[in-house]
Structures are given as structure tokens and as C-alpha cells.
N, C-alpha and C positions, 0 to 999 in steps of 0.2 A: 183261342188261348195258345201260348207257345210253352211247351214242357221243356225246361232246360235240364233234362235228365234222360239217360237211356235205360233207367230202371224198369224191368219188366213188371214189377209189382205196381209201381206208380202208374204206368200206362193202364195196367188192368183196373185199378181203383177208378181212374178217370173214364174208362169205358163203361164201368158199372154205373157211374154217375150220369152217364149220357152226355158228357162234355165233348164237344168236337175240339180237338186239338192237333197241333203239329209238333213235331219233336224237332228241338234245336239244342242239341247237347254241345257244350264246349268244356270238356274236363279241366279241372285245375289240379295243381299238386296238393291233395287234401292233407298229406302226411307232414308237409312243412308247416302247416298252420296249427296253432294251439299246442297244449301240452296235455297228453292223455293222462299223466299221472297226477297233475294238479288242478287241471280246469274241472269246473262243475259241468256235468253232462248238459244241462240247459244251455250254458255259455258257449260250450263247445259247437253243438249243432246249429245254435243261432249265428255264430260267426262264420261257420263254413257255409251255411246256406246264403248268408249276405255276401260272402267272398264270391260264390258261385254266380250269384245275381250280377254284382259289380262287373265280373268278368264277361258274362254274356251280354249285358247291355253294352258295354264298351264294343263288343264284336259286332253286334246289331248296328250300332250307329256308325261304326266304320265300314259298313257294308260287307262285312265278312260272312254274313249268313244268308245272302240272297238266294243260294240254292235250296236252302230249307224253307223259304218263305214263298207262299203262294202269291203274295202281293208285298212290294216294298214298303218300309217304313215311310211314312209320309203320305201314301195313299190310303192307309187304313190304320185303325188303333189295333194295339194288341195288349193283352195282359200276359205278362211273362211269369212263369212259376218255377221256382227252384226250391229245393228241400235238402235236408241232411237228417241222418238218423244214426243214433248209436244204440247199443244194447248194453245195459248194465247188469251185472251178475256178481252177487257177493262182493259188491264195492268196487268191481273192476270194469272199466269201460272196454267193450268189445266192439271193433269195427268189422269190416268185410274180412273174412278169414283168408290168410295169405297162402294157405295150402289146405289139402284134404284132411291131413292129420290135425292142423289146427282147427278145422270145422268139427272134426270128432271130438277134439278136447272141448271145444265149446259146448256141444250138444251134451256131452257127458255130465257137465256141470248142472245142466238144467234139470236133471232127475231130482236133485236135492236142494238146488237154490233157484227159486223161480226168477226168470229173467224179466227184466223190464225194458220197455223201449222208450226212448226219448226222442220225438221227431220234431222238426222245425219246418216251417213253410214260409216263404217269402214270395208275396205277390208285387209286381211293379206295372203300372200302367204306362204304356208308350203311346204317344211321345211325351206326355206330361212328365213322367218320372216320379208321379206320386207312388209311394210304397207302404205296404202293411206287412206284418208279419206275426207269427204266433208259434206256440209250443203246445204239443199234446203228448200224453204219456199213456202207457198201458203196462199191464203185468200179466204174463203167461203161466199158468199153474199146470205142470206136466204130472201125468202118473209117474211115481217114483220108479217104476218098472220099464222105463224108457229103454229100448232095445239098443245094444251097442252097435248093431249094423245098420242104424237108420240113415246115417250119412251115405253109406255106400248103396243102400237101396235107392235113395234119392238120386244120387249120381247116375245109377244104372238107368234110371227113368228120365235121364237128361234134365232133372230139375237144376235151375241155375243158383244154387245155394251159395256158391262162391262169391256171388255178387250181392248177396244179402247181409246186411249188418247181423253180426254175431251168428251167421249161418242159419238164421231163424226164418222158416218159410211156413208159416202157419196155415196158408191157404191150401197147402198141398195135402191130399188125402192121407198120405202116409203119415204125416205129422199130425193132422187133426184127430185121428184116431186115439193119440195119446194126450190130448189136451183135456184137463178137469175142467178149467174155466178160464176165462180171459177177464180180468179187471179193466175195463175199457172196451174198445171196439177192434175187431179183427183188421179193418182198414188202417187203423192207427198203428198196429204191429206191423203191417205191410209197408209202411213207410209214408203213408199220407192219409191223415185223417179227413174224411168227407165232411164231418161237422165243422172242422177247422177251416177248411177251404171254402165253404159255404158262408162261414162267419166273415172271414177275411173278403171275401167278394162283396158282401154287404158293406163292409166298412169302406172298400175301395170305391 
């Protein structure tokens, strides 16, 4: 499997699943795609994950990913995985925080407004080009006494929250202790639903 993402959380989920994978990330300009004020979250993440896949497959077929592959395309088959996720809170779409202050603002909202994650996953078989995709959602309910210094404590512990949609890193112990419940699964909140990946692999 080729993971078309540098996401720490997605790599962690695949490791937990026991999936052998290689990372082959080729970023795109996500901000130039979609309208965060008008697009439905499901449509936005589906379109972004598809755009990432199209770009990565072009790069692989053009021979621009040979340094990332243990065997070149043509000698073996690959399943390529891309994904995207946004957090919605109080009707607003939140992506990766662009600053520490924005991360603080995001987390402050979560004490009174449970954040929901909307995540997409696209799998493509190469060289055939067969593709499947799906969406998974989850909602996190936090203790309303969520501490104001949570973001600073996470950053001091080198937690990569600025690379997480909505600054939401539920797998970290500092965050877990303030979670009341999750409607859905923790891995879905982390950016890659295990159940969705397994279902898509069966479909592929």
C-alpha cells in the first residue's frame, strides 16, 4: 500500500491495523480548491481527497516517485490511499490551524460545541486505475471544563496539533482525559477510519 499522506495520525492508524505501507506524499494546494463557506463538508473532503489522488497517480505514472517506491510501477501492483478531513464546529468548517492562536481558538470552542470530523478516503489500484471512495464521520464530546492551556501543554510535549484538522488530536493523553464520549470511532477522528479502509479494500 502507498500512503499518499505525511499525516502522523494516518500512519499511526495503518500501523495499528498491521498494514505494511510506504509513504509517497505529493502535496497539492488545498486552499485553492473548494469553498469553505459554501461547500458541504462531505463534498469538500471528497473532492480534496480525489484531487490528491489524481495528482499522486500522475506523479507515479510519470516516474516522479521512484525514490519512494521499493519496486517500480509495472513490476508490481499498488494500492494507493489518499484522504482528507475537516472538523465542523457550530456550523463552521475548520481545517489545520494556521497559527498557535488559531489552534487555541478552535479548542476553546470545543468545550461548549462538540466538534465533528468528516473524513474521506480514496483507494486506487495501480496499474488498473480502479478506484473506490467513502466518507466517515464522528463527533467528540468534551468536558465543558476543557483547560485554556491545553494547546500550550500539547505543543510543549511536541504534539503535532498544527498538522491536525481543527487542532484535534484525540489520541494524545492530554486530550483523552477530557473526552466524555465519541460518537463514532477514535481512528475516524484521527483522520482514517479503519472500518472504512477495510470496506473499501473489500470493494476494490
